[in-house]
C-alpha positions in Angstrom: -8.0 -11.7 31.2 -11.7 -12.2 30.7 -13.0 -14.3 27.8 -14.5 -11.1 26.3 -11.1 -9.5 25.9 -9.5 -12.7 24.6 -12.1 -13.0 21.9 -11.5 -9.5 20.6 -7.7 -9.8 21.0 -7.8 -12.9 18.8 -10.2 -11.3 16.3 -7.9 -8.2 15.9 -4.9 -10.5 15.5 -6.7 -12.4 12.7 -7.6 -9.1 11.0 -3.9 -8.0 11.1 -2.8 -11.4 9.7 -5.3 -11.5 7.0 -4.5 -7.9 5.8 -0.8 -8.6 5.8 -1.5 -11.7 3.7 -3.6 -10.0 1.0 -1.5 -6.9 0.7 0.3 -6.7 -2.6 3.9 -6.3 -1.6 5.3 -6.0 -5.1 3.4 -2.7 -5.5 4.9 -1.2 -2.3 3.6 -0.6 1.2 2.2 2.9 0.5 0.6 2.2 -2.9 -3.0 3.3 -3.4 -4.2 -0.3 -3.8 -2.8 -1.2 -0.3 -4.3 1.8 1.4 -7.4 0.0 2.5 -5.3 -2.8 4.0 -3.2 -0.2 5.9 -6.3 1.4 7.2 -7.7 -1.9 8.4 -4.3 -2.9 10.0 -4.1 0.4 11.9 -7.7 0.0 13.1 -6.9 -3.4 14.4 -3.8 -2.1 16.2 -5.9 0.6 17.8 -8.4 -2.1 18.8 -5.7 -4.1 20.5 -4.5 -1.1 22.4 -8.1 -0.4 23.5 -8.6 -4.0 24.6 -5.4 -3.7 26.8 -6.5 -0.4 28.2 -10.0 -1.8 29.1 -8.3 -4.8 30.7 -6.1 -2.7 32.8 -9.0 -0.5 33.8 -11.0 -3.5 34.9 -8.1 -4.8 37.0 -7.9 -1.4 38.7 -11.7 -1.4 39.4 -11.5 -4.8 41.0 -8.8 -3.6 43.5 -11.0 -0.8 44.8 
């Protein structure tokens, strides 16, 4: 895995960890106050998926 992908993978993992830390669990997961954190977590998960797809595509391009 290239350094570029590793940096973004670590960055997205930090985003997920931070948002899980600051979420107010006593209000409930789907409370309005937590909606901004849920949106950010979902964006980070999509980012991780995109990083893995790009990595797989780059591996396929090297084989050709």
